[in-house]
C-alpha positions as CSV (number, residue, x, y, z in Angstrom):
1,M,-0.5,12.6,28.2
2,I,-3.7,10.5,28.2
3,V,-7.0,12.4,27.8
4,E,-10.3,10.5,28.4
5,I,-13.2,10.7,26.0
6,T,-16.6,9.3,26.9
7,S,-19.0,11.0,24.6
8,K,-19.7,10.1,21.0
9,D,-20.3,13.8,20.3
10,N,-16.7,14.6,21.1
11,E,-15.1,16.4,18.1
12,R,-12.0,14.1,18.2
13,I,-14.2,11.0,18.0
14,K,-16.3,12.4,15.2
15,Y,-13.2,13.5,13.2
16,T,-11.5,10.1,13.6
17,K,-14.7,8.3,12.5
18,S,-14.9,10.5,9.4
19,L,-11.5,9.1,8.3
20,L,-13.1,5.8,7.6
21,K,-14.4,7.4,4.4
22,S,-12.1,7.7,1.4
23,K,-13.2,11.2,0.5
24,K,-12.3,12.5,3.9
25,R,-9.0,10.8,3.9
26,N,-8.1,12.4,0.6
27,Q,-9.2,15.8,1.8
28,E,-7.3,15.6,5.1
29,K,-4.3,13.6,3.8
30,K,-4.6,11.4,6.8
31,F,-5.6,7.8,7.5
32,I,-6.2,5.3,10.3
33,I,-4.0,2.4,11.2
34,E,-5.2,-0.2,13.7
35,G,-3.4,-2.7,15.9
36,Y,-0.4,-2.7,18.2
37,R,2.0,-4.2,15.6
38,I,1.4,-1.6,12.9
39,V,1.3,1.3,15.3
40,K,4.7,0.2,16.5
41,Q,5.9,-0.1,12.9
42,A,4.7,3.3,12.1
43,I,6.8,4.7,15.0
44,E,9.8,2.8,13.9
45,C,9.5,4.1,10.3
46,S,9.2,7.7,11.6
47,A,5.6,8.1,10.2
48,T,4.0,11.3,11.2
49,I,1.4,10.3,13.8
50,D,-1.2,12.9,14.8
51,Y,-2.6,11.1,17.8
52,V,-3.4,7.6,19.2
53,V,-6.7,6.3,20.5
54,C,-6.9,3.3,22.9
55,N,-9.7,1.6,24.6
56,D,-10.0,0.5,28.2
57,E,-9.2,-3.1,27.5
58,F,-5.9,-2.3,25.7
59,L,-4.7,0.1,28.4
60,N,-5.5,-2.3,31.2
61,K,-3.4,-5.2,29.8
62,D,0.0,-5.5,31.5
63,E,1.8,-6.3,28.2
64,H,0.7,-2.9,26.8
65,K,1.6,-0.6,29.7
66,E,5.2,-0.3,28.7
67,F,4.3,0.5,25.1
68,V,1.8,3.2,26.2
69,K,4.5,4.6,28.5
70,H,6.8,4.7,25.6
71,L,4.2,6.6,23.5
72,E,3.8,9.2,26.4
73,N,7.6,9.6,26.7
74,K,7.8,10.3,22.9
75,G,5.2,13.0,23.3
76,Y,2.3,11.4,21.4
77,Q,-1.2,12.6,22.3
78,I,-3.2,9.6,23.5
79,Y,-6.9,9.5,23.9
80,K,-8.6,6.9,26.1
81,T,-12.2,5.9,25.3
82,T,-14.7,3.2,26.0
83,N,-14.7,-0.1,24.2
84,K,-18.1,0.7,22.7
85,L,-16.9,4.1,21.3
86,F,-13.7,2.6,20.1
87,K,-15.4,0.0,18.0
88,E,-17.1,2.8,16.1
89,L,-13.7,4.0,15.0
90,C,-12.7,0.7,13.4
91,D,-13.9,-1.4,10.4
92,T,-13.0,-4.7,12.0
93,E,-15.3,-7.1,13.9
94,K,-12.8,-7.5,16.7
95,P,-10.8,-4.3,17.2
96,Q,-7.3,-4.7,18.7
97,G,-7.8,-1.8,21.1
98,I,-5.4,0.8,19.6
99,I,-5.5,3.0,16.5
100,A,-3.4,5.9,15.3
101,V,-4.2,8.7,12.9
102,V,-1.3,9.1,10.5
103,E,-0.4,11.8,7.9
104,S,-0.1,10.3,4.4
105,K,3.0,11.1,2.4
106,E,3.0,12.5,-1.1
107,Y,5.7,11.6,-3.5
108,S,6.4,13.0,-7.0
109,L,6.9,11.0,-10.2
110,E,10.1,12.9,-10.8
111,N,11.6,11.8,-7.5
112,S,10.5,8.3,-8.1
113,L,12.5,8.0,-11.3
114,K,15.9,8.9,-10.0
115,K,19.0,7.9,-12.0
116,E,19.7,4.9,-9.8
117,T,16.1,3.6,-10.0
118,D,15.9,0.5,-12.2
119,F,12.7,-1.2,-11.1
120,I,9.2,0.2,-10.5
121,V,5.7,-1.4,-10.5
122,V,2.8,0.3,-12.2
123,L,-0.8,-0.7,-11.2
124,D,-3.6,-0.3,-13.6
125,R,-7.0,-0.2,-11.9
126,I,-6.3,-2.7,-9.2
127,Q,-9.6,-2.7,-7.2
128,D,-9.5,-5.4,-4.6
129,P,-8.1,-4.0,-1.3
130,G,-6.5,-7.4,-0.4
131,N,-4.7,-7.6,-3.8
132,M,-3.5,-4.0,-3.5
133,G,-2.1,-4.5,0.0
134,T,-0.4,-7.8,-1.0
135,I,1.1,-6.2,-4.1
136,I,2.5,-3.3,-2.1
137,R,4.0,-5.8,0.5
138,T,5.4,-8.0,-2.3
139,A,6.9,-5.0,-4.1
140,D,8.6,-4.0,-0.9
141,A,10.0,-7.5,-0.4
142,A,11.1,-7.8,-4.0
143,G,13.0,-4.6,-4.0
144,A,10.9,-2.4,-6.3
145,Q,11.8,1.2,-5.7
146,S,8.5,2.8,-6.4
147,I,4.8,1.9,-7.0
148,I,2.9,4.0,-9.6
149,L,-0.9,4.0,-9.2
150,L,-2.8,4.8,-12.4
151,K,-6.4,6.3,-12.2
152,G,-9.0,3.7,-11.1
153,C,-7.0,2.0,-8.4
154,V,-8.5,1.4,-4.9
155,D,-7.6,3.9,-2.2
156,I,-4.3,2.7,-0.7
157,Y,-5.3,4.0,2.7
158,N,-8.4,1.8,2.8
159,P,-8.2,0.0,6.1
160,K,-8.2,-3.4,4.4
161,V,-5.3,-2.3,2.1
162,I,-3.4,-1.1,5.2
163,R,-3.8,-4.4,7.0
164,S,-2.7,-6.4,3.9
165,T,0.5,-4.4,3.5
166,M,1.7,-5.6,6.9
167,G,3.6,-2.3,7.4
168,S,5.0,-1.9,3.9
169,I,2.8,1.1,3.4
170,F,5.4,3.0,5.4
171,D,8.4,1.8,3.4
172,M,7.2,2.2,-0.2
173,N,7.4,5.2,-2.4
174,I,3.8,5.3,-3.9
175,V,2.8,7.9,-6.5
176,N,-0.6,8.7,-8.0
177,C,-0.3,9.2,-11.8
178,V,-2.3,9.1,-15.1
179,D,-1.8,6.9,-18.1
180,E,0.0,9.7,-20.0
181,D,2.8,9.6,-17.4
182,L,3.9,6.3,-18.9
183,D,5.5,8.4,-21.7
184,I,7.6,10.1,-19.1
185,I,8.6,6.7,-17.6
186,K,9.5,5.5,-21.1
187,N,11.6,8.6,-21.8
188,K,13.5,7.9,-18.6
189,G,14.7,4.6,-20.2
190,F,12.4,2.2,-18.6
191,N,11.1,-0.8,-20.6
192,I,7.3,-1.1,-20.1
193,V,6.7,-4.8,-19.3
194,S,3.1,-6.1,-19.4
195,S,1.6,-9.5,-18.5
196,Y,-0.4,-10.6,-21.6
197,L,-1.9,-13.9,-22.5
198,N,-1.6,-13.5,-26.3
199,T,2.1,-13.6,-26.5
200,N,4.7,-16.4,-27.1
201,N,7.1,-14.8,-24.5
202,Y,7.3,-16.7,-21.2
203,Y,8.2,-14.5,-18.3
204,N,11.4,-16.4,-17.5
205,S,12.8,-16.5,-21.1
206,V,13.1,-12.8,-22.0
207,D,15.7,-10.1,-21.5
208,Y,14.0,-7.3,-19.5
209,G,16.8,-4.8,-20.1
210,E,18.5,-2.4,-17.7
211,K,15.4,-0.6,-16.3
212,V,11.9,-2.1,-15.9
213,A,8.4,-0.7,-15.3
214,L,6.2,-3.7,-14.6
215,I,2.5,-3.2,-15.3
216,I,0.0,-5.1,-13.2
217,G,-3.6,-5.0,-14.6
218,N,-7.1,-5.0,-13.3
219,E,-8.3,-8.3,-11.7
220,G,-11.1,-8.8,-14.2
221,N,-10.1,-7.0,-17.3
222,G,-6.3,-7.1,-17.3
223,I,-4.2,-4.2,-18.7
224,K,-5.9,-1.6,-20.8
225,D,-5.3,-1.9,-24.6
226,E,-3.7,1.6,-24.7
227,I,-1.1,0.4,-22.2
228,I,-0.5,-2.8,-24.0
229,D,0.2,-0.8,-27.2
230,K,2.8,1.3,-25.3
231,S,4.5,-1.8,-23.9
232,D,8.0,-2.7,-24.9
233,I,7.8,-6.3,-23.7
234,L,4.8,-8.6,-23.3
235,V,5.2,-11.7,-21.2
236,K,3.0,-14.5,-19.8
237,I,3.1,-17.0,-17.0
238,P,2.3,-20.6,-18.1
239,I,-0.8,-22.2,-16.8
240,Y,-0.4,-25.9,-16.4
241,G,-3.8,-26.7,-14.9
242,K,-7.3,-25.8,-15.7
243,A,-7.4,-22.4,-14.1
244,E,-7.8,-19.6,-16.7
245,S,-5.4,-17.2,-14.9
246,L,-3.6,-16.3,-11.7
247,N,-4.8,-13.9,-9.0
248,A,-3.3,-10.4,-9.7
249,A,-1.3,-10.4,-6.5
250,M,0.1,-13.9,-7.1
251,A,1.1,-13.1,-10.7
252,S,2.7,-9.9,-9.7
253,G,4.9,-11.7,-7.1
254,I,6.1,-14.2,-9.7
255,L,7.0,-11.5,-12.2
256,M,8.6,-9.1,-9.6
257,Y,11.0,-11.7,-8.4
258,E,11.9,-12.9,-11.9
259,I,12.6,-9.3,-12.9
260,K,14.5,-8.5,-9.8
261,N,16.7,-11.6,-10.2
262,K,17.6,-10.7,-13.8
263,L,18.3,-7.1,-12.9
264,S,20.5,-8.2,-10.1
265,C,22.5,-10.4,-12.4
266,K,23.4,-7.6,-14.8
């Protein structure tokens, strides 16, 4: 069923707009996704969608009519609004004409450290939304089973993070934790692996063991000293040129694939 909304004072419009703020997303345990492709992915991944909002332009395009009909047949509540009102619900300059409000999933650390789990990624104060989204997407591609977010990380439901994940936000097991939870991870048999410049161990020349928790540090300050002290293995990626270091997302990708390759060969 499609319900038309034309007033900016409509409660549904005001509620949706409020989800552009992190505080409201955390309170409601809901977030916004934007664009035909990611809404389609959310449906395919069985994400819990509260409702969908489309603008006139999206609904009037022939290539979208079949998709909208599919949404109706599936029983999703659809709201139609003007192009002007719709733009207020998005954080992009050129909105794609469709958004959905989705319920965020909550996972526990215990369920993320199952017996068969051998590779997780732990993020220490990753702040850039683009980096966060790319790391989530790369972890999904590299076969990491869970992502652990330590205090100080950017909100993973930030619209820029969501876009950067390219849909992997629906596939990954992501858990909010504190630094002390690293002790639980170690007690479960994981080697804590940290990228660190002041080591002689190159990332491709060490034995990572049977179970790995890879730490990725803050873009500007790296990994906290307290976490370095808890690490079982310190590795570095060689720099052959004049750059001081690699982007956090790029470095994480190199390390993830090396670790996954070695775990797969055991």
